[in-house]
N, C-alpha and C positions, 0 to 999 in steps of 0.2 A: 269469587265474584261474577254476577249476573249482569251481561250489557244488553241493555234494552234497546240501544238503537241498533238498526238493521246492518249497519256497516261496521259495527263495533269489531267482532271477529276478524272482519276481513281488513279492515284498519290496522289492527296489532299485527295481523299475519304478513301484511305490506310492509310495516315498519321492521318487522323481524327479518324478511327476506330482504329488503333493501340494505339493513344494517349489515347484514350476513354477506351480501354481494360487495359491498364497500369496504369492509374489514380488510385491511392491508394483509396479505399474507406475508410470513417472514421472508425477508429475501435470501436467495441463497447466492452466496459467493461463488463469482467462477473461480476454480481452482488454480493455483499457479500453473504455469506452463513452462518448459523448458525452452530458451530460445534456438532457432533452426541455425545450421550453420549461415552465416553470412547475414543474421540479423543485423539491422541497421539501428542506431541511435537516433532516438526521435530529434534532437538537437544537433548532435554533431555530425550527422551523415555518415558515420564511419561504423564499421562492422564491430559488434560487442566484444569479440577474440580480441580486437585490436588494444583493448584497454585493460590493464590489471585492477583487481579491487571489485568489491560489491557492486552490483548492478540493481537496477529497480525496474519492476513492471506494474503500470498503472493500467486496470481496466475502467475503461469511461462507461456510464451506464448505457445499454443498449446497443453496444459495440460487441462485434463478435471477436475483435482481436486486441491483444495489449498493446499498448504504448511501450515501446523499450528505452531503456535509459542507460548509457555506458557508466554512468556513477549515480549513487543514491541521492548527492548533492542537486544534480541535474532533475532527479524526479521532484526534489523538493521545490525547486525553482518551478516545476509545471505546476504543483499546487497552488503555488502562489500568483503564478501568472495566468494560467488557463483552466485550473481545476475550480475557480469559482463559477465560470459559465458553463462548464461541461462535468457534471457531476460523476464523481469517481464511485464506482461499485467496489474496487478493491485495489489495494495497493500492497505489493509484495517487494521484499528485499532479502539479499542473502544472508544468515546467521553466519557472521564471519568467525565465530566460535566453533563452527563445523566446516567451514568452506576454505577452501586454497586462496592465498592472495592473489595469484598470479592468472589462475583460470577458476573461479568458482565453480564447483561439480554439481551435477545435478541432484535434486532432492533437498537442498538447503536452504530453500525459500521459507519465510516465515511472514505473518502478516506485519507490516509496519507499525500499526496501532498499539501493537503489545511487545515492540523491541526496546531494547534500550541502546541510546547512540553515544558513542564517543565523537565528540565535536571539538574541532580545532586544534586537532594534533597534527604530528608531524607526517604520518603516512599520507601519500597520495593516491588518486584513483583515476578515473577516465579523464584525460586530457591533462593529466599531470597537476590537476588543481587539487588543494585541500579536501578530504574526503570527509563525509559523515559516515560514520562506521557502525552498522547496525549488528546487535547481539540479541541472542534470545532470552539471557539472563543479565542482571545488572552485575553479579560477580564478573563473568566473562568481560562486559564492558569496562570494569573499574580496572580490572588486570591489564586490558590494552590500552587504558589511558594512563596507567603509571608507566607502562613500558614506552609509549609513543608521545605522551604528553596529550592535552585536550581534558574536556570535562564531559561528565556522563549526565545525558539528558534523556527522559520520556519522549515520546512520539508528541505529545501536546506542547511540552518545550520546545522542542525543534520548531515545528510549525509557528508559535507565537514569536521566535527570536530568530527565524531564518529570513 
């Protein structure tokens, strides 16, 4: 195709450059981190080590450090209360199929969005409250729910009903 207008090629080149510059590059998620000794829970103000059960870490877009939660239930509360106004870049929880209940060990973090949760069971986590217990697989969540009660839900179901 031949453009007869003297700005034709320049205009097309300008549009292509503009579209390329405005194209959103894939977001890279901040990787999960391990809490340092003495890391405080965002809501409770107590150290994470003081609480059994799974923990949560939420990375707010543009922030250099994670917000730490002494329970997964607290992290979901954050999403409902503050996550609307502070966009979340990443949300990690312990995979309790691999983690110890009393002190979840390093390297057991998974993305919350891909987890299966046992909700409403008898196990208590941080602050002695009923916990939302995350697992990497539905089978692990089913086994836990049969043992401790509760129902298995995916991330979206927890968000919608919490």
